[in-house]
N, C-alpha and C positions, 0 to 999 in steps of 0.2 A: 485276122491278122493281114490277109494280103489285101483287104480294103484300106486298111490303115495304111501299110506301105505304099500302095498306089498314091493316096491322098498326101502323103508327106513329101513324096516325089514331085506331084504339080504343085504343092505349095513350094519346095524348097527354087522349081523351076521358075516360078514366078519372081521370086527374089531376086533370083539372079539377073533374070530379064527386065525386072524393073530397074536393076543397078545399072546395066547397060544402057538401059533408054537414058536414064538419065547422064547416065557418062556420056553417051552419043548428042546431048544439047536437048532431050526432053526437058520442060517445067514438070515440076509436078504436079499440077492442075492437068497436062497435057495425060502424064501416066496415070495420073487417077481415072480420066475419063475415058481412056483405053482400056484400063483394068474392070472400069464400070462399078467402082466405089470411092470413098469420099478420098481427100488428100492426107487426111488425117489416119484413113487406113491401110492408105499407100504406105504413108511414113512407118507403121506398127508392123507392114510386111517387112518392107526393107531392114529395120530393126532387127525381127526377128529372124532373118536371113544372115544377117550380118554374126548376130550373136552364135547363131551354130556353126555357123564359118569358125570362130573365132575358139568354140567349144571344141573342132575336130583339132587343131592346132595346139590347144593345150592339153588334151589328150595325148597325142602324139609325143607331146614334150614329156609328158609326165611317163610315157613308156619308154622314154628314150630312144625314139624313131628320128634319125639321121636328117631325113630330111621330109618336118611333119607338114601335113598338109592343111590348108585353112588359111585364117586372116591371123596374123600377128598381132600384139595390141594395139600396134601404130598403123595397122593397116585396117583393125576393126573400128577406133577411135576415127580415122580419115572417114570410113563409111558412113560411122553413127553421123558425124558433122553434115553431112548432107541432107538429112532430116531440119537440120537448123534452117537450111534454106527457105525463103517464102514461095507461095506456090506459084509465083511468077517467073521466078530467077531462073537462067537458065545453066549453062554449062559456064563454067570459068575453068582456066588454065590447070587450077589446082586438082582437079577433077579427074585428069586423064589416067586412065587405067588402073584406078582405085578400086575396080567391081571385080578384076579376077583375081583368087587366091593364088599370093607368089609373085607379085605384080609390084610390089614395094619398090622393088630399084628403077623401074621405068617411071614411077611416077614420083619417085624422089620423095617418097616416107621411109622415115628412117626410126 
């Protein structure tokens, strides 16, 4: 049980760091090399992480929590859209601040 918890923490951390690297200008090709995985596996990692962030938000909303954590539907869609970029396409203005849950106002995501 502890081993599984540690594995999830490491995987979650990789997703957040991958998103931040893309946000800071890394391409999919660069990020994949840094993670020692294929660019498609890197995209899958980001999708899994973003889905988990969105699940946290939905769960908190269902529980009636006033300030839910995680990604709103719009934030989730914006991060998932990053997976559509080509392997060598770097950061664009609309990527700014997408990767931090709760950053929708800073990113212009509504």
